[in-house]
N, C-alpha and C positions, 0 to 999 in steps of 0.2 A: 545780170548774167555774170557768172564767175569768169574771171580772167586769169591769164598766166600770173604766177606769183609776182606781186608788186612790192618792191622794197624801197624804191626811189620815186621822188616827185615826177621825174620825166616819164617813168613807166606809167604812173597813174594818169598823167595828162594824155599820153597816147591812147590809153584804154578808153578814156572819156571821149576823145576825138573819134575813135573808131565807132563807139556805140552811138554817138550823135549822128555821125555820117550815115550809119546803117539805118537809123530812124528816118532821116531825111530822104534817103533813097526809097525806103519801104513806103513812106507816106506821100512821096513825090512832092515834098514841100521844100521850100528854100530854108537853108540853115541860117539862123540869125547869128552873125559873127560876134556881135556884142554879147548876146546871151551865152554863146559858147565861150567867149573870153571870161565871163563871170564864172562859169562852171569850172574852167581850167584854173582860175585863180583860187577858187574854193578848194578844189582837190589838191592843188599844190600846197596851200596853207595847211590843210589837214594832214597830209603826209609828212610835210616838213616838221610840224609840231609833234607828230608821233615819233619821228626820229630824234628830235632835239630834247623832248620832254617826256616821252613815253616809253623809251627803251626799244624803239624800233617798230616797224609795221609788222603786225602779226596776222592781219587779214585785210582784204580789200575786195570790194564789190561795186559794180556800177550797174544800175538798172534804169531803163527808160520808164518813166511813170508820167502819165499825162497830167499836166502839160510840160513836163520837164525831165530832168535827169537826177537820180538819187545816187550819191556816192556814199559809201560806208568805209571807214578806215578804223581798224582796230589796232590797239597797242598793248603793252605789258603793264602800264601804269594804272593804278586805281585813282590817281589824282584827277579831279575834275578840272576842265579848262577854266581859266579866269582871265578877265580883262585887267591888264596892269595899268597903273597910272603912268602916263607918258613921261612924267618927271619924277626924279628921285627926291628924297627928303631935302637935299641941298638945292633943289630947283633946277638941276641939270636935266636936259632931255635924255631919256633912256634910249638905248639901242634896242630894237626889237619890241615885242609886246603888242604888235598890231594885228597879228594873224587871226586871233579869235574874234576880235571886233569885225574884221573884214568878213569872216565866215558868217557871222550873225547878221551882218548888213546885207550881204548878197544872196543868202540862202533863206529859204523858209522851211518850216518843219524840221528844225535842227533838234536832234535827239542824242542824248548820251545814255548809253546802256552799259550796266556792269556785266562782265562776262563771268560765267560760272566758275571757270578755272582761274579767275583773276584778270585784271586788266579791264579795258573798256572798249566800246565801239561807238564811234560818232557817225551818225548818218545825217546828211543834209540834202535837201531837194533844192535845185536851182531851176527856175523857170527857163524854158527855151523859146518863149514867145514874148 
């Protein structure tokens, strides 16, 4: 379901919370707080990475897909996400670089698509059960 323009992680998290709550109401099922927490972390990482590395969020969508929630975050960059070594060449621990591995660990069906006008869109499904 399309949502109001999302440009910050907090807006993305609220959109996911609303979509999941609506699903739980509609199906009269209990919302799994741990699963919701995973979905919120994934959407936060994707939007933060779009801002830090992708030139900003250019598109956002949240859909309920059984048995989970799909979040899609688009940005201006053609660069594919990569997992960074947690240590620099001198052996010092790097700051950051953990977002993409978190997304890949918590989500399934993670897809990166090139956009026709440039940039990319990353979609990830997080199970809600």
